[in-house]
MIFIVEX-495550 format. One record per residue: x, y, z of N, C-alpha, C in turn; chain; residue number from 1. Coordinates in steps of 0.001 Angstrom, whole numbers. Layout:
% MIFIVEX-495550
{node {X, Y, Z}, {X, Y, Z}, {X, Y, Z}, "A", NUM}
...
***
This chain:
% MIFIVEX-495550
{node {15249, 29317, 43240}, {15051, 27967, 42723}, {15572, 26957, 43737}, "A", 1}
{node {14908, 25823, 43767}, {15336, 24741, 44651}, {16612, 24111, 44102}, "A", 2}
{node {17330, 23354, 44932}, {18529, 22654, 44438}, {18218, 21706, 43274}, "A", 3}
{node {17057, 21058, 43303}, {16670, 20148, 42222}, {16448, 20921, 40926}, "A", 4}
{node {15814, 22080, 41026}, {15576, 22896, 39839}, {16891, 23444, 39286}, "A", 5}
{node {17783, 23863, 40161}, {19091, 24349, 39712}, {19868, 23239, 39019}, "A", 6}
{node {19774, 22014, 39552}, {20459, 20876, 38923}, {19879, 20612, 37533}, "A", 7}
{node {18562, 20689, 37395}, {17921, 20478, 36092}, {18382, 21520, 35085}, "A", 8}
{node {18456, 22778, 35496}, {18905, 23844, 34602}, {20378, 23636, 34243}, "A", 9}
{node {21173, 23157, 35195}, {22592, 22877, 34911}, {22711, 21759, 33883}, "A", 10}
{node {21889, 20720, 34004}, {21895, 19642, 33012}, {21564, 20197, 31629}, "A", 11}
{node {20598, 21087, 31569}, {20199, 21690, 30304}, {21365, 22404, 29638}, "A", 12}
{node {22241, 23002, 30429}, {23374, 23730, 29854}, {24408, 22803, 29218}, "A", 13}
{node {24262, 21495, 29388}, {25224, 20532, 28830}, {24952, 20165, 27372}, "A", 14}
{node {23762, 20497, 26876}, {23413, 20176, 25485}, {22951, 21449, 24777}, "A", 15}
{node {23166, 21557, 23465}, {22839, 22801, 22775}, {21417, 22906, 22229}, "A", 16}
{node {20733, 21775, 22030}, {19425, 21813, 21386}, {18371, 21099, 22225}, "A", 17}
{node {17134, 21522, 22029}, {15992, 20890, 22660}, {14766, 21145, 21816}, "A", 18}
{node {13589, 20945, 22426}, {12336, 21131, 21697}, {11377, 21961, 22542}, "A", 19}
{node {10782, 22932, 21902}, {9782, 23758, 22554}, {8409, 23268, 22116}, "A", 20}
{node {7502, 23165, 23080}, {6156, 22670, 22794}, {5133, 23711, 23212}, "A", 21}
{node {4131, 23886, 22376}, {3012, 24775, 22670}, {1809, 24230, 21912}, "A", 22}
{node {768, 25014, 21812}, {-371, 24580, 21007}, {-674, 25647, 19963}, "A", 23}
{node {-1089, 25179, 18813}, {-1489, 26043, 17715}, {-2889, 25600, 17302}, "A", 24}
{node {-3842, 26509, 17448}, {-5251, 26200, 17146}, {-5713, 24956, 17902}, "A", 25}
{node {-5342, 24908, 19170}, {-5723, 23843, 20107}, {-5056, 22497, 19810}, "A", 26}
{node {-4076, 22473, 18919}, {-3354, 21237, 18631}, {-1925, 21342, 19160}, "A", 27}
{node {-1351, 20240, 19650}, {26, 20289, 20149}, {1009, 20570, 19024}, "A", 28}
{node {2056, 21271, 19374}, {3058, 21678, 18393}, {4440, 21568, 19033}, "A", 29}
{node {5419, 21047, 18307}, {6768, 20826, 18806}, {7761, 21349, 17786}, "A", 30}
{node {8757, 22147, 18236}, {9749, 22712, 17322}, {11144, 22637, 17922}, "A", 31}
{node {12116, 22402, 17085}, {13519, 22367, 17480}, {14017, 23776, 17778}, "A", 32}
{node {14849, 23907, 18802}, {15425, 25215, 19136}, {16827, 25033, 19722}, "A", 33}
{node {17673, 25994, 19457}, {18995, 26083, 20095}, {18772, 26853, 21381}, "A", 34}
{node {19460, 26485, 22462}, {19264, 27190, 23721}, {20581, 27476, 24424}, "A", 35}
{node {20548, 28487, 25267}, {21620, 28759, 26219}, {20953, 29067, 27554}, "A", 36}
{node {21670, 28784, 28624}, {21182, 29083, 29962}, {21858, 30371, 30415}, "A", 37}
{node {21048, 31369, 30783}, {21564, 32671, 31189}, {20797, 33149, 32422}, "A", 38}
{node {21514, 33373, 33513}, {20911, 33918, 34735}, {19680, 33142, 35193}, "A", 39}
{node {19748, 31820, 35169}, {18646, 30993, 35635}, {17486, 30883, 34664}, "A", 40}
{node {17562, 31591, 33550}, {16540, 31497, 32521}, {17113, 30831, 31292}, "A", 41}
{node {16278, 30577, 30334}, {16710, 29918, 29109}, {16371, 30823, 27935}, "A", 42}
{node {17360, 31012, 27079}, {17196, 31823, 25878}, {17214, 30877, 24684}, "A", 43}
{node {16192, 30966, 23840}, {16077, 30101, 22667}, {16370, 30873, 21397}, "A", 44}
{node {16940, 30168, 20424}, {17111, 30714, 19071}, {16422, 29755, 18115}, "A", 45}
{node {15524, 30317, 17302}, {14771, 29532, 16328}, {14811, 30233, 14980}, "A", 46}
{node {14350, 29539, 13973}, {14241, 30120, 12633}, {12918, 30878, 12539}, "A", 47}
{node {12987, 32166, 12240}, {11784, 33003, 12166}, {10915, 32660, 10964}, "A", 48}
{node {11519, 32079, 9933}, {10796, 31832, 8687}, {9590, 30924, 8815}, "A", 49}
{node {9543, 30083, 9825}, {8398, 29198, 10001}, {7273, 29852, 10796}, "A", 50}
{node {7586, 30916, 11530}, {6578, 31585, 12354}, {6266, 30875, 13656}, "A", 51}
{node {7047, 29861, 14005}, {6794, 29125, 15247}, {6867, 30032, 16468}, "A", 52}
{node {7748, 31007, 16410}, {7921, 31920, 17544}, {6646, 32707, 17826}, "A", 53}
{node {5846, 32961, 16802}, {4611, 33716, 17002}, {3610, 32920, 17835}, "A", 54}
{node {3609, 31604, 17670}, {2727, 30753, 18467}, {3191, 30690, 19915}, "A", 55}
{node {4488, 30868, 20144}, {5051, 30768, 21487}, {5010, 32084, 22260}, "A", 56}
{node {5191, 33202, 21574}, {5326, 34491, 22239}, {4108, 34819, 23109}, "A", 57}
{node {4359, 35042, 24388}, {3302, 35372, 25332}, {2521, 34179, 25843}, "A", 58}
{node {2859, 32999, 25366}, {2146, 31784, 25768}, {2983, 30956, 26736}, "A", 59}
{node {2289, 30133, 27492}, {2979, 29159, 28333}, {3446, 28036, 27411}, "A", 60}
{node {4731, 27740, 27482}, {5324, 26698, 26651}, {6037, 25700, 27549}, "A", 61}
{node {6362, 24586, 26970}, {7199, 23595, 27640}, {8462, 23447, 26807}, "A", 62}
{node {9591, 23300, 27469}, {10855, 23112, 26760}, {11553, 21914, 27362}, "A", 63}
{node {12072, 21057, 26509}, {12744, 19863, 26986}, {13996, 19566, 26193}, "A", 64}
{node {14950, 18937, 26864}, {16185, 18493, 26225}, {16674, 17261, 26980}, "A", 65}
{node {17556, 16504, 26343}, {18095, 15298, 26977}, {19455, 14972, 26393}, "A", 66}
{node {20075, 13949, 26933}, {21360, 13481, 26407}, {21241, 12053, 25872}, "A", 67}
{node {20078, 11692, 25381}, {19803, 10321, 24963}, {20787, 9812, 23914}, "A", 68}
{node {21194, 10628, 22971}, {22114, 10181, 21918}, {23575, 10478, 22232}, "A", 69}
{node {23899, 10731, 23481}, {25257, 11132, 23847}, {26224, 9970, 24005}, "A", 70}
{node {25713, 8767, 24202}, {26579, 7638, 24488}, {26898, 7511, 25969}, "A", 71}
{node {26469, 8441, 26768}, {26678, 8405, 28211}, {25822, 7291, 28806}, "A", 72}
{node {26344, 6591, 29799}, {25582, 5528, 30454}, {24520, 6084, 31385}, "A", 73}
{node {24683, 7315, 31813}, {23723, 7951, 32721}, {22909, 8953, 31921}, "A", 74}
{node {21731, 8528, 31522}, {20873, 9360, 30682}, {20001, 10262, 31549}, "A", 75}
{node {19703, 11432, 31014}, {18836, 12368, 31729}, {17933, 13090, 30740}, "A", 76}
{node {16862, 13589, 31268}, {15904, 14374, 30500}, {15415, 15501, 31398}, "A", 77}
{node {15371, 16708, 30844}, {14910, 17885, 31577}, {13733, 18484, 30830}, "A", 78}
{node {12727, 18895, 31591}, {11598, 19598, 31005}, {11201, 20717, 31943}, "A", 79}
{node {10867, 21853, 31372}, {10346, 22930, 32202}, {9251, 23669, 31458}, "A", 80}
{node {8453, 24355, 32231}, {7323, 25111, 31706}, {7453, 26557, 32150}, "A", 81}
{node {7138, 27483, 31256}, {7180, 28905, 31575}, {6606, 29702, 30416}, "A", 82}
{node {6509, 30996, 30609}, {5985, 31874, 29565}, {7115, 32327, 28652}, "A", 83}
{node {6915, 32210, 27350}, {7908, 32614, 26354}, {7699, 34076, 25989}, "A", 84}
{node {8809, 34778, 25824}, {8747, 36191, 25450}, {9821, 36476, 24412}, "A", 85}
{node {9438, 37097, 23304}, {10414, 37492, 22285}, {11352, 38535, 22876}, "A", 86}
{node {12653, 38387, 22611}, {13659, 39310, 23136}, {14738, 39555, 22093}, "A", 87}
{node {15481, 40621, 22295}, {16699, 40877, 21530}, {17867, 40523, 22436}, "A", 88}
{node {18638, 39497, 22100}, {19741, 39100, 22970}, {20869, 40134, 22956}, "A", 89}
{node {21647, 40132, 24016}, {22819, 40996, 24087}, {23908, 40403, 23192}, "A", 90}
{node {24939, 41180, 22925}, {26070, 40666, 22144}, {26726, 39481, 22846}, "A", 91}
{node {26828, 39552, 24170}, {27424, 38444, 24925}, {26584, 37178, 24776}, "A", 92}
{node {25267, 37312, 24788}, {24394, 36146, 24612}, {24516, 35589, 23200}, "A", 93}
{node {24600, 36457, 22211}, {24777, 35996, 20833}, {26065, 35200, 20680}, "A", 94}
{node {27116, 35631, 21360}, {28385, 34897, 21319}, {28239, 33519, 21940}, "A", 95}
{node {27449, 33412, 23018}, {27239, 32102, 23647}, {26517, 31136, 22708}, "A", 96}
{node {25622, 31656, 21884}, {24936, 30811, 20915}, {25895, 30272, 19860}, "A", 97}
{node {26886, 31050, 19489}, {27757, 30658, 18395}, {27059, 30855, 17065}, "A", 98}
{node {27722, 30455, 16000}, {27121, 30655, 14673}, {25899, 29767, 14477}, "A", 99}
{node {24946, 30284, 13740}, {23759, 29505, 13413}, {23956, 28771, 12111}, "A", 100}
{node {22987, 27969, 11737}, {23078, 27294, 10442}, {22951, 28323, 9320}, "A", 101}
{node {23432, 27985, 8155}, {23291, 28884, 7008}, {21885, 28788, 6415}, "A", 102}
{node {21347, 27562, 6404}, {20044, 27335, 5788}, {19179, 26451, 6674}, "A", 103}
{node {17876, 26653, 6572}, {16883, 25800, 7231}, {15876, 25396, 6163}, "A", 104}
{node {15835, 24117, 5858}, {14951, 23613, 4800}, {15116, 24399, 3500}, "A", 105}
{node {16353, 24756, 3178}, {16659, 25452, 1935}, {16517, 26962, 1994}, "A", 106}
{node {15933, 27502, 3068}, {15782, 28959, 3209}, {16929, 29504, 4065}, "A", 107}
{node {17322, 30736, 3820}, {18373, 31373, 4620}, {17891, 31464, 6063}, "A", 108}
{node {18750, 31062, 6990}, {18410, 31087, 8411}, {18187, 32519, 8877}, "A", 109}
{node {17035, 32760, 9486}, {16650, 34066, 10011}, {16367, 33887, 11503}, "A", 110}
{node {17324, 34230, 12370}, {17155, 33923, 13790}, {16153, 34827, 14496}, "A", 111}
{node {15441, 34234, 15423}, {14558, 34951, 16337}, {14812, 34348, 17718}, "A", 112}
{node {14715, 35178, 18754}, {15075, 34741, 20100}, {13923, 34919, 21072}, "A", 113}
{node {13802, 33952, 21988}, {12789, 34005, 23034}, {13436, 33656, 24372}, "A", 114}
{node {12962, 34296, 25409}, {13405, 33973, 26759}, {12257, 33266, 27480}, "A", 115}
{node {12631, 32227, 28235}, {11664, 31512, 29060}, {12210, 31483, 30480}, "A", 116}
{node {11417, 31989, 31415}, {11763, 31899, 32826}, {11067, 30652, 33364}, "A", 117}
{node {11832, 29608, 33702}, {11216, 28355, 34147}, {10348, 28538, 35390}, "A", 118}
{node {9140, 27999, 35345}, {8226, 28023, 36474}, {8115, 26642, 37123}, "A", 119}
{node {7972, 25628, 36303}, {7889, 24251, 36772}, {9012, 23482, 36093}, "A", 120}
{node {9911, 22905, 36879}, {11103, 22255, 36334}, {11155, 20811, 36818}, "A", 121}
{node {11398, 19877, 35887}, {11583, 18477, 36261}, {12808, 17922, 35551}, "A", 122}
{node {13467, 16971, 36218}, {14589, 16246, 35626}, {14415, 14774, 35975}, "A", 123}
{node {14683, 13923, 35014}, {14605, 12481, 35227}, {15908, 11868, 34744}, "A", 124}
{node {16389, 10850, 35452}, {17632, 10188, 35075}, {17401, 8690, 34923}, "A", 125}
{node {18184, 8096, 34049}, {18194, 6654, 33832}, {19648, 6212, 33893}, "A", 126}
{node {19900, 5071, 34453}, {21261, 4534, 34472}, {21185, 3065, 34091}, "A", 127}
{node {22137, 2609, 33284}, {22135, 1215, 32881}, {23216, 946, 31873}, "A", 128}
{node {23238, -271, 31418}, {24254, -718, 30472}, {23768, -514, 29050}, "A", 129}
{node {24579, 178, 28258}, {24219, 355, 26841}, {24258, -967, 26093}, "A", 130}
{node {25136, -1890, 26511}, {25189, -3190, 25839}, {23839, -3891, 25986}, "A", 131}
{node {23279, -3850, 27186}, {21976, -4455, 27412}, {20903, -3703, 26627}, "A", 132}
{node {20985, -2367, 26585}, {20010, -1580, 25827}, {20024, -1980, 24359}, "A", 133}
{node {21209, -2219, 23784}, {21302, -2606, 22377}, {20659, -3968, 22139}, "A", 134}
{node {20802, -4896, 23113}, {20167, -6203, 22978}, {18651, -6048, 22883}, "A", 135}
{node {18072, -5187, 23715}, {16642, -4994, 23707}, {16178, -4305, 22416}, "A", 136}
{node {16983, -3462, 21840}, {16602, -2794, 20596}, {16371, -3812, 19488}, "A", 137}
{node {17169, -4890, 19479}, {16996, -5902, 18447}, {15708, -6703, 18665}, "A", 138}
{node {15308, -6871, 19910}, {14089, -7593, 20214}, {12876, -6771, 19826}, "A", 139}
{node {12920, -5455, 20085}, {11780, -4595, 19785}, {11712, -4397, 18294}, "A", 140}
***
């Protein structure tokens, strides 16, 4: 990986959640996922009860995360594309995820895991004053 790609993956390791995007019946689809960065790849944990993982498995997906709600003055966004593959995580990887939620939309959380090896990686940064950003929010 290039230094820019390594930096993007490092940024991704700073936040626990992101969104995986794929298509279902030719329509775009976006789902929340917990992630960890392991050996230059990304491991996702999702709720199996929705079946979202079935749409992703074996398909090219996009995964993105950011620190927009962090309060940090230096905002960043990372997106990468790669093929998703269902996997059984190791015990060490499960520990990195930490505990999952007890329920998802009222159903007992049933975890499923996918690995994505990033093929195309991008990172974008924004820097500015949050005070000024808040002023513009009132105008919009």
